[in-house]
C-alpha positions as CSV (number, residue, x, y, z in Angstrom):
1,M,-51.0,-9.3,81.0
2,K,-49.8,-5.7,80.8
3,K,-46.7,-6.5,82.8
4,T,-45.9,-9.4,80.4
5,L,-46.4,-7.2,77.3
6,L,-44.1,-4.5,78.9
7,I,-41.4,-7.0,79.5
8,L,-41.6,-8.3,75.9
9,L,-41.4,-4.7,74.5
10,I,-38.4,-4.0,76.7
11,C,-36.6,-7.2,75.5
12,L,-37.4,-6.3,71.9
13,W,-36.0,-2.8,72.4
14,I,-32.8,-4.1,74.0
15,T,-32.4,-6.6,71.0
16,M,-32.8,-3.8,68.5
17,L,-30.2,-1.7,70.3
18,A,-27.8,-4.6,70.4
19,A,-28.3,-5.1,66.7
20,A,-27.7,-1.5,66.0
21,A,-24.5,-1.6,68.0
22,E,-23.1,-4.5,65.9
23,P,-20.4,-3.3,63.5
24,A,-21.3,-3.2,59.8
25,L,-20.3,-6.2,57.7
26,V,-16.8,-5.5,56.3
27,L,-15.4,-7.4,53.4
28,D,-11.9,-8.7,53.8
29,D,-9.3,-7.4,51.3
30,S,-9.8,-10.3,48.8
31,E,-13.5,-9.7,48.7
32,A,-13.2,-5.9,48.5
33,Q,-11.0,-6.2,45.4
34,N,-13.4,-8.5,43.7
35,Q,-14.7,-5.8,41.4
36,P,-16.0,-6.1,37.8
37,V,-13.2,-6.2,35.2
38,P,-13.7,-3.8,32.2
39,Y,-13.8,-6.2,29.3
40,N,-16.3,-6.9,26.5
41,L,-16.3,-10.2,24.7
42,Y,-19.0,-9.0,22.3
43,P,-18.3,-5.4,21.3
44,A,-21.1,-3.3,19.8
45,P,-20.9,0.2,18.3
46,E,-22.6,3.2,20.0
47,G,-26.1,3.6,18.4
48,G,-25.7,0.8,15.9
49,Y,-25.3,-2.8,15.1
50,V,-22.6,-5.1,13.9
51,G,-23.2,-6.6,10.4
52,D,-21.0,-8.9,8.4
53,V,-17.5,-9.1,10.0
54,M,-14.3,-8.9,8.0
55,P,-11.4,-10.1,10.3
56,F,-7.8,-9.0,9.5
57,V,-4.6,-9.5,11.5
58,D,-2.2,-6.6,11.5
59,G,0.8,-7.1,13.6
60,D,-0.2,-8.1,17.1
61,E,-3.8,-6.9,16.6
62,L,-6.9,-8.6,15.4
63,Q,-8.9,-6.0,13.5
64,L,-12.6,-6.6,12.9
65,Y,-13.9,-4.6,10.0
66,Y,-17.7,-4.7,9.9
67,L,-20.8,-3.3,8.2
68,Y,-22.3,-0.7,10.5
69,D,-26.1,-0.8,10.6
70,T,-28.7,1.4,12.3
71,D,-32.5,1.5,12.7
72,H,-32.6,4.7,10.6
73,N,-30.7,3.9,7.4
74,G,-31.1,6.5,4.7
75,Q,-30.5,6.1,0.9
76,G,-26.9,5.3,1.7
77,Y,-26.1,2.7,4.3
78,H,-23.7,0.1,5.7
79,P,-20.4,2.1,5.9
80,I,-17.5,0.0,7.1
81,Y,-16.4,0.5,10.7
82,R,-13.7,-1.3,12.8
83,F,-12.9,-2.7,16.2
84,S,-9.3,-3.7,17.2
85,T,-8.1,-6.0,19.9
86,D,-4.9,-7.7,21.1
87,D,-6.5,-10.1,23.6
88,L,-10.1,-10.7,22.5
89,R,-11.3,-9.3,25.8
90,S,-10.9,-5.5,25.4
91,Y,-11.7,-3.7,22.1
92,R,-10.8,-0.3,20.7
93,D,-13.5,1.3,18.6
94,D,-11.7,2.7,15.6
95,G,-14.8,4.1,14.1
96,L,-15.5,4.8,10.4
97,M,-13.0,3.3,7.9
98,L,-14.9,3.6,4.6
99,D,-18.1,5.5,3.9
100,Y,-20.8,4.8,1.3
101,G,-20.9,6.7,-1.9
102,T,-23.3,9.2,-3.5
103,F,-26.7,8.4,-5.0
104,D,-25.2,7.9,-8.5
105,A,-22.2,5.9,-7.3
106,P,-22.0,2.0,-7.4
107,D,-21.4,1.9,-3.7
108,L,-24.5,3.8,-2.4
109,A,-24.5,0.9,0.0
110,L,-21.4,-1.1,1.0
111,G,-21.3,-4.9,1.3
112,T,-18.9,-7.4,2.7
113,G,-15.3,-7.7,1.6
114,S,-11.9,-8.4,2.9
115,V,-8.7,-6.6,3.9
116,L,-5.1,-7.6,3.1
117,K,-1.6,-6.1,3.0
118,D,0.4,-6.6,-0.2
119,R,4.1,-7.4,-0.6
120,Q,5.0,-3.7,-0.6
121,R,3.1,-3.3,2.8
122,Q,0.3,-1.3,1.3
123,Y,-3.2,-2.0,2.6
124,H,-6.0,-3.0,0.3
125,M,-9.7,-3.3,1.0
126,F,-12.0,-5.1,-1.5
127,Y,-15.7,-4.7,-0.9
128,T,-19.1,-4.9,-2.4
129,G,-20.7,-1.9,-4.1
130,H,-24.5,-2.1,-4.1
131,N,-26.9,0.4,-5.7
132,D,-30.4,-0.7,-6.7
133,A,-30.6,2.1,-9.3
134,M,-27.7,0.7,-11.2
135,G,-29.7,-2.5,-11.9
136,T,-32.3,-0.5,-13.8
137,L,-29.6,1.1,-15.9
138,G,-28.3,-2.3,-17.0
139,Q,-25.0,-2.2,-15.1
140,G,-26.1,-4.5,-12.3
141,R,-26.8,-3.8,-8.7
142,E,-23.6,-5.2,-7.3
143,C,-19.9,-5.0,-8.1
144,V,-16.4,-5.5,-6.7
145,M,-14.7,-2.3,-5.5
146,H,-11.2,-1.4,-4.3
147,A,-9.7,1.0,-1.8
148,V,-6.1,1.4,-0.6
149,S,-4.4,2.8,2.5
150,M,-0.8,3.4,3.6
151,D,-1.5,3.2,7.3
152,G,-4.6,1.1,7.5
153,D,-6.7,3.9,8.9
154,H,-7.2,6.4,6.1
155,W,-8.6,4.9,2.9
156,T,-8.8,6.1,-0.7
157,K,-11.3,4.5,-3.1
158,L,-10.0,3.5,-6.6
159,S,-13.2,3.7,-8.6
160,E,-11.3,2.8,-11.8
161,D,-10.7,-0.7,-10.4
162,T,-14.5,-1.5,-10.1
163,F,-15.7,-4.5,-12.1
164,Y,-19.0,-6.4,-12.5
165,A,-20.0,-10.0,-13.0
166,E,-19.3,-12.0,-16.2
167,D,-22.1,-12.3,-18.8
168,N,-23.1,-15.8,-17.6
169,F,-23.6,-14.5,-14.0
170,S,-26.4,-12.5,-12.4
171,K,-25.1,-8.9,-12.3
172,D,-27.4,-8.2,-9.3
173,D,-25.9,-11.0,-7.2
174,F,-22.1,-10.5,-7.2
175,R,-20.8,-9.8,-3.8
176,D,-18.5,-10.4,-0.8
177,P,-15.0,-10.5,-2.4
178,F,-12.3,-12.4,-0.4
179,V,-8.8,-11.6,-1.6
180,F,-5.5,-13.3,-0.6
181,W,-2.1,-14.2,-1.9
182,N,-1.8,-17.8,-3.1
183,E,1.7,-19.0,-2.7
184,E,1.0,-22.2,-4.7
185,D,-0.3,-20.2,-7.7
186,N,2.1,-17.3,-7.2
187,S,-0.8,-14.8,-7.7
188,Y,-3.6,-13.1,-5.9
189,W,-6.9,-14.8,-5.7
190,L,-10.3,-13.2,-5.4
191,L,-13.2,-15.5,-4.4
192,I,-16.7,-14.1,-4.8
193,A,-20.3,-15.1,-4.2
194,G,-22.1,-15.2,-7.5
195,R,-25.1,-16.7,-9.2
196,E,-24.2,-18.5,-12.4
197,N,-27.0,-18.9,-14.9
198,E,-26.9,-22.7,-15.0
199,L,-25.3,-23.7,-11.7
200,G,-27.1,-21.3,-9.3
201,G,-25.2,-20.1,-6.3
202,V,-21.4,-20.6,-6.7
203,I,-18.1,-19.3,-5.4
204,A,-16.2,-17.9,-8.5
205,K,-12.5,-17.3,-8.7
206,Y,-10.5,-14.5,-10.2
207,T,-6.7,-14.1,-10.3
208,S,-4.4,-11.1,-10.5
209,E,-0.7,-10.2,-10.4
210,D,-1.2,-6.6,-9.3
211,L,-4.5,-6.4,-7.4
212,T,-5.8,-4.1,-10.2
213,I,-6.5,-6.3,-13.2
214,W,-8.5,-9.4,-12.5
215,T,-9.0,-12.4,-14.8
216,Y,-12.0,-14.7,-14.4
217,A,-10.7,-18.2,-13.6
218,G,-13.9,-20.2,-13.4
219,V,-16.1,-21.6,-10.6
220,L,-14.3,-23.0,-7.6
221,Y,-17.4,-24.5,-5.9
222,A,-20.9,-25.1,-7.0
223,P,-23.0,-27.3,-4.6
224,Q,-26.2,-26.5,-6.5
225,A,-27.9,-26.3,-3.1
226,Q,-28.2,-22.6,-2.1
227,Y,-29.3,-19.5,-3.9
228,M,-26.1,-17.8,-3.0
229,L,-22.9,-18.7,-1.1
230,E,-22.3,-15.5,0.7
231,C,-19.1,-14.3,2.5
232,P,-16.7,-17.0,1.2
233,D,-13.5,-17.7,3.1
234,L,-10.7,-20.1,2.3
235,F,-7.9,-21.3,4.5
236,K,-5.6,-24.3,5.2
237,M,-5.7,-26.0,8.6
238,G,-3.6,-29.1,9.0
239,D,-3.5,-31.0,5.7
240,R,-6.8,-29.8,4.4
241,Y,-8.3,-26.7,2.9
242,Y,-11.6,-25.4,4.2
243,L,-14.1,-23.3,2.3
244,F,-16.7,-21.4,4.4
245,Y,-19.8,-19.7,3.1
246,S,-23.2,-18.6,4.3
247,W,-26.9,-18.6,3.2
248,D,-30.4,-18.6,4.6
249,C,-29.3,-17.9,8.2
250,V,-26.7,-20.6,8.3
251,T,-22.9,-20.7,7.9
252,Y,-21.6,-23.8,6.1
253,Y,-18.3,-25.3,5.1
254,A,-16.7,-27.8,2.5
255,M,-13.3,-29.4,2.5
256,S,-10.6,-30.4,0.0
257,D,-7.1,-31.8,-0.1
258,S,-6.2,-29.2,-2.7
259,I,-6.7,-25.4,-2.8
260,N,-8.0,-25.9,-6.4
261,G,-10.6,-28.4,-5.2
262,P,-12.8,-30.4,-5.6
263,F,-14.4,-29.2,-2.4
264,V,-16.8,-31.7,-0.8
265,A,-19.3,-30.9,2.0
266,P,-19.4,-33.4,4.8
267,E,-22.8,-34.8,5.8
268,D,-23.2,-32.3,8.6
269,N,-21.5,-29.1,7.3
270,V,-23.3,-26.5,9.4
271,L,-20.8,-24.6,11.6
272,D,-23.0,-23.0,14.2
273,G,-26.5,-21.8,14.7
274,T,-29.5,-21.4,12.5
275,G,-32.1,-18.6,12.2
276,F,-29.6,-15.7,12.2
277,V,-28.3,-16.8,15.6
278,Y,-24.8,-16.9,14.1
279,Y,-24.2,-15.8,10.5
280,A,-21.7,-14.7,7.9
281,A,-18.7,-16.1,9.8
282,K,-15.2,-15.6,8.4
283,T,-11.9,-16.6,9.9
284,A,-8.5,-15.2,10.8
285,E,-5.4,-16.9,12.3
286,F,-4.3,-14.9,15.3
287,K,-1.5,-15.8,17.8
288,G,-1.6,-19.5,16.8
289,K,-5.3,-19.9,16.9
290,R,-7.9,-19.6,14.1
291,Y,-10.9,-17.6,15.0
292,L,-14.3,-17.7,13.4
293,C,-15.9,-14.3,13.5
294,G,-19.5,-13.5,12.7
295,W,-22.5,-11.8,14.2
296,I,-25.4,-12.8,16.5
297,G,-28.8,-12.0,15.2
298,R,-30.9,-9.3,16.9
299,A,-34.0,-10.8,18.6
300,I,-37.1,-8.8,17.6
301,Q,-38.8,-9.6,20.9
302,G,-35.7,-9.1,23.0
303,K,-35.7,-12.8,23.9
304,D,-33.5,-15.8,23.0
305,V,-36.5,-17.5,21.3
306,G,-38.5,-16.4,18.3
307,I,-37.5,-14.6,15.2
308,Y,-34.1,-12.9,14.8
309,R,-33.3,-10.1,12.4
310,W,-30.3,-8.9,10.4
311,P,-27.8,-7.7,11.7
312,G,-26.4,-8.6,15.1
313,Q,-26.0,-6.4,18.2
314,R,-22.5,-7.7,18.6
315,D,-19.9,-9.8,16.9
316,H,-19.2,-13.3,18.1
317,V,-15.9,-15.1,18.1
318,R,-15.2,-18.9,18.3
319,R,-11.7,-20.4,18.5
320,R,-10.1,-23.5,17.0
321,D,-6.5,-24.6,17.4
322,T,-4.5,-24.6,14.2
323,G,-2.0,-27.1,15.5
């Protein structure tokens, strides 16, 4: 028995020596080069979260302005930051673009807006000013505000261009201006989410020749279904015009054969997601494709199920062909 055990131990020892003598596993060249590629489909800021996204195409870059949120907001909150990309795989963090104002300013907190370049190549940012104290003073909590830039990176606020809702609208729910040049109308249009006294949540229209003086031009869309139609966005794809808006954790759309309407919602007009899984989506046409840019809600429990909260940890992009 002892002799048999000794032979077994010797065999095991020889096997272990042989295994130790085997060369280490070496990857061939193709496997050795299979390393992670530095890209990020869903960029997120350091120490913060991506709120409502405001996409803007400048040359060969898609710029994603967004509301910057943290877990430690003070009296002032939601400054506007920006990511830039030329391939939707790698992103440059451009940092702060527009800061919130002082305690007695209409923009103690910033809300969603839009960016455009005028015919003289000057940059314009229209955004929401929000200050709860202003409501108690009778001026309304929310307003449209204007900032300009010569290079797209350094912005100056034009406080004299600030304006509030019409008398037949709630002055506390007047936000998310979307501004663009309308070739058909030969003027600038400003679409805004408002709450009309009789119609409820609507998208109202303003027009301007100089991006400074705005004239109220009525209600563009009033489905009488949602409390508000947040983050409106209007564009033409093919032969139709599409009007996007968001409320109650969902992004919706309506369609029309004319930019002036009437806009009609199809039977299933939900774009993507519910429960803050995908929200406040706005679009931009970039290199022949139209991209829908919004944010993914932040899971309270760190799981894909359960309750999500505002805002998202990263912005999310979906693509549709424009041809």
